[in-house]
C-alpha positions as CSV (number, residue, x, y, z in Angstrom):
1,K,-18.0,-4.8,-17.0
2,T,-19.0,-6.0,-13.5
3,V,-17.2,-9.2,-12.6
4,L,-17.2,-11.6,-9.6
5,L,-14.0,-13.7,-9.7
6,E,-14.1,-16.9,-7.6
7,L,-10.6,-18.1,-7.2
8,N,-11.8,-21.5,-5.9
9,G,-8.4,-22.4,-4.5
10,K,-6.8,-22.1,-8.0
11,T,-3.7,-20.1,-9.2
12,L,-3.7,-17.3,-11.8
13,T,-0.3,-16.4,-13.3
14,N,0.4,-13.7,-15.9
15,N,1.4,-14.1,-19.5
16,A,4.9,-12.8,-20.0
17,G,5.1,-9.0,-19.6
18,S,1.5,-8.4,-18.6
19,H,-0.2,-7.6,-15.3
20,T,-2.1,-10.7,-14.1
21,I,-5.4,-8.8,-13.7
22,T,-6.1,-5.3,-15.0
23,V,-9.3,-3.6,-14.0
24,T,-10.2,-0.8,-16.5
25,L,-11.7,2.5,-15.6
26,G,-15.5,2.1,-15.3
27,S,-15.2,-1.6,-14.5
28,N,-16.0,-3.3,-11.2
29,L,-14.2,-6.4,-9.9
30,T,-14.8,-8.4,-6.8
31,V,-12.4,-11.3,-5.9
32,Q,-13.3,-14.0,-3.5
33,D,-11.8,-17.4,-2.6
34,S,-14.4,-19.5,-0.9
35,V,-12.3,-22.7,-0.5
36,G,-9.0,-21.1,0.4
37,G,-5.6,-21.4,-1.1
38,G,-6.3,-19.2,-4.2
39,L,-3.4,-17.3,-5.6
40,V,-3.0,-14.4,-8.0
41,D,0.7,-14.4,-8.9
42,N,2.9,-12.3,-11.2
43,V,6.4,-13.4,-12.3
44,S,7.4,-10.5,-14.6
45,H,9.4,-7.4,-14.0
46,A,7.5,-4.1,-13.6
47,R,4.1,-5.9,-13.5
48,A,1.6,-6.4,-10.7
49,A,-0.8,-9.2,-9.7
50,I,-3.5,-6.5,-9.9
51,L,-3.5,-3.2,-11.6
52,N,-6.7,-1.4,-10.7
53,N,-7.9,1.7,-12.7
54,G,-11.5,1.1,-11.9
55,T,-13.2,-0.3,-8.8
56,A,-11.9,-3.4,-7.0
57,T,-13.0,-5.3,-3.9
58,L,-10.7,-8.0,-2.6
59,N,-12.5,-10.4,-0.2
60,G,-10.0,-13.3,-0.4
61,G,-7.0,-14.8,-2.1
62,K,-3.3,-14.3,-1.9
63,Y,-1.6,-11.7,-4.2
64,D,2.1,-12.3,-4.7
65,R,5.1,-11.8,-6.9
66,S,6.8,-15.2,-6.5
67,K,9.9,-14.3,-8.6
68,E,10.4,-10.9,-7.0
69,N,14.2,-10.2,-6.8
70,G,14.6,-6.7,-5.5
71,Q,17.9,-6.5,-3.7
72,N,17.9,-3.1,-2.0
73,S,16.6,0.4,-2.6
74,E,19.1,0.9,-5.5
75,N,19.0,-2.5,-7.2
76,A,15.8,-4.1,-8.6
77,G,17.5,-7.3,-9.3
78,G,16.0,-7.6,-12.8
79,N,12.5,-8.4,-11.5
80,S,10.7,-6.2,-9.1
81,Y,7.4,-4.3,-8.7
82,Y,4.4,-3.8,-6.5
83,A,2.1,-6.8,-5.9
84,I,-0.9,-4.4,-6.1
85,V,-1.2,-1.0,-7.9
86,N,-4.2,1.1,-7.2
87,H,-5.0,3.9,-9.5
88,G,-8.8,3.7,-8.9
89,T,-10.9,2.8,-5.9
90,M,-10.0,-0.3,-4.0
91,T,-11.2,-2.0,-0.8
92,I,-9.3,-4.9,0.9
93,N,-11.1,-7.0,3.5
94,D,-10.3,-9.8,5.9
95,G,-9.2,-13.0,4.2
96,V,-6.7,-11.3,1.9
97,T,-2.9,-12.0,2.0
98,V,-0.5,-9.8,0.1
99,A,3.2,-10.8,-0.3
100,Q,6.2,-9.4,-2.0
101,N,9.5,-10.4,-0.5
102,G,12.0,-8.1,-2.2
103,H,13.7,-5.0,-0.9
104,F,13.3,-2.6,-3.9
105,S,9.5,-2.2,-4.4
106,S,6.7,-1.9,-1.8
107,M,3.8,-4.4,-1.7
108,I,1.1,-1.9,-2.6
109,E,1.3,1.4,-4.4
110,N,-1.7,3.7,-3.9
111,G,-1.7,6.8,-6.1
112,Y,0.9,8.2,-8.5
113,Q,4.6,8.6,-8.4
114,N,4.4,11.6,-10.8
115,Y,0.8,12.8,-11.1
116,N,1.4,14.9,-14.2
117,S,3.8,12.6,-16.0
118,G,1.3,11.8,-18.8
119,N,2.2,8.1,-18.5
120,A,-0.6,6.0,-17.0
121,S,2.0,3.8,-15.3
122,T,3.2,6.6,-13.1
123,G,0.6,9.4,-13.4
124,Y,-3.0,10.4,-14.0
125,V,-4.3,10.1,-17.5
126,L,-7.8,11.3,-18.3
127,G,-10.0,8.4,-19.5
128,T,-7.5,5.7,-18.3
129,N,-7.3,6.0,-14.5
130,A,-8.8,7.9,-11.6
131,A,-8.0,11.5,-10.8
132,N,-8.0,10.7,-7.0
133,P,-7.2,7.1,-6.2
134,S,-8.7,5.8,-2.9
135,L,-7.7,2.7,-0.9
136,T,-9.5,1.3,2.1
137,I,-7.9,-1.5,4.1
138,N,-10.3,-3.2,6.5
139,G,-8.3,-6.3,7.1
140,G,-5.8,-8.8,5.7
141,S,-2.2,-9.8,6.1
142,F,0.6,-7.9,4.4
143,R,4.1,-9.3,4.7
144,G,7.5,-8.5,3.2
145,A,8.9,-5.9,0.8
146,K,10.3,-2.4,1.4
147,C,6.9,-1.1,2.6
148,G,3.5,-2.5,3.3
149,V,1.9,0.4,1.5
150,K,3.6,3.2,-0.4
151,Q,1.1,6.1,-0.3
152,M,1.4,8.7,-3.1
153,K,-1.2,11.3,-4.1
154,G,-4.6,9.9,-3.1
155,K,-6.6,8.8,-0.1
156,L,-5.9,5.9,2.2
157,K,-8.0,4.6,5.1
158,I,-6.7,1.8,7.4
159,N,-9.3,0.3,9.7
160,G,-7.7,-3.1,10.3
161,G,-5.2,-5.6,9.1
162,S,-1.6,-6.4,9.7
163,L,1.1,-4.6,7.7
164,K,4.8,-5.5,8.1
165,G,7.7,-4.5,5.9
166,E,10.9,-2.5,6.2
167,D,8.3,0.2,6.9
168,G,4.7,-0.7,7.5
169,L,3.5,2.4,5.7
170,T,5.3,5.2,3.8
171,L,3.7,8.5,2.9
172,A,5.8,9.9,0.0
173,G,7.2,13.4,0.5
174,N,6.7,14.6,-3.1
175,T,2.9,14.5,-3.1
176,K,-0.2,15.9,-1.3
177,T,-1.9,12.9,0.3
178,S,-4.4,12.1,3.0
179,V,-4.2,9.1,5.3
180,R,-6.5,8.1,8.1
181,I,-5.7,5.2,10.4
182,A,-8.3,4.0,12.9
183,G,-7.0,0.4,13.6
184,G,-4.8,-2.4,12.5
185,S,-1.1,-3.2,13.2
186,L,1.7,-1.5,11.3
187,Q,5.2,-2.9,12.0
188,G,8.5,-2.1,10.3
189,T,12.1,-3.3,10.5
190,H,12.7,0.4,10.6
191,N,9.5,2.4,11.2
192,G,5.9,1.4,11.7
193,C,4.9,4.4,9.7
194,T,7.0,7.1,7.9
195,A,5.4,10.3,6.9
196,S,7.2,12.9,4.8
197,G,4.3,14.7,3.1
198,G,0.6,15.1,3.3
199,K,-1.8,14.7,6.2
200,L,-1.7,11.7,8.6
201,T,-4.5,11.3,11.1
202,I,-4.2,8.5,13.6
203,S,-7.1,7.7,16.0
204,G,-6.2,4.0,16.7
205,G,-4.0,1.1,15.8
206,S,-0.7,-0.3,16.8
207,F,2.6,1.1,15.5
208,A,6.0,-0.5,16.1
209,G,9.5,0.0,14.7
210,E,12.1,-2.6,15.5
211,K,15.1,-0.5,14.8
212,S,13.7,3.0,14.9
213,C,10.2,4.5,15.4
214,G,6.6,3.6,15.8
215,V,5.9,6.8,13.7
216,A,8.5,8.9,12.1
217,G,7.6,12.3,10.6
218,F,9.7,14.5,8.3
219,S,8.9,17.8,6.6
220,G,8.0,17.1,3.0
221,K,8.0,19.2,-0.1
222,Y,4.3,20.2,0.4
223,G,4.4,20.1,4.2
224,T,3.5,17.4,6.7
225,D,0.6,17.4,9.2
226,I,0.4,14.6,11.8
227,I,-2.6,14.5,14.1
228,I,-2.7,11.8,16.8
229,S,-5.7,11.2,19.0
230,G,-5.2,7.5,19.8
231,G,-3.2,4.4,19.1
232,T,-0.3,2.5,20.7
233,F,3.3,3.4,19.7
234,N,6.5,1.4,20.3
235,G,10.1,1.5,19.0
236,Y,13.5,2.8,19.8
237,D,11.4,6.0,19.7
238,A,7.7,5.7,20.0
239,L,7.3,8.9,17.9
240,A,10.0,11.1,16.3
241,V,9.6,14.2,14.2
242,Q,12.2,16.2,12.3
243,G,12.0,19.4,10.4
244,D,9.3,22.0,9.9
245,L,6.0,20.1,10.3
246,N,2.7,20.4,12.2
247,L,2.3,17.9,15.0
248,T,-0.8,17.6,17.3
249,V,-1.0,14.8,20.0
250,T,-4.1,14.6,22.1
251,G,-4.2,10.9,23.0
252,G,-2.6,7.5,22.5
253,S,-0.1,5.4,24.4
């Protein structure tokens, strides 16, 4: 199916135990909120406001988990999860707000925690979700949670928007992943961006870590490549790398 969803300032909340919106493989969803104030909420543990296995474009609305209770990295508090899970192709544009105020889960998961798990919640399953998830962020406001975006196996492009969490962006160390950042603001209580696996290419944008680094790089299981040709970096350290990784810096401030 191809669906245009006009939130019209209204609120959608999930039935118990379900994702609020699920986009199936082969389907195409566009969400807009012409009058403002529209909300897609999820109040259940381990469930998202949007689970995308197909193609989704978000042009407006707020996506939240209003009963999120994640206490810390070890304690989910009985109700925690991502506000958005992308296991397909997703584009997020200006006018979107994503919120998830816990400290256990990130706001957005792009890709798979365990690619070969055989479980569609955590890995790739033929006929259910995409082999290579892709997320493009052109704008929007992302506030709260452990990370703005938790990037697993897949592709991520950030051209704009404002991401703020304990880390603005985390590239997981147990996966091969590709991230390109050309703009936007990434801020973290710890790091603006943490990379411990895959390839991170930065040509623009602003990175700030309140307690640590603008960008922090670590050698991951599959290796880490960081290529910086532009951008602005601030923090206790503007840029810090540790371990056996490849770092190239040709520009930036």
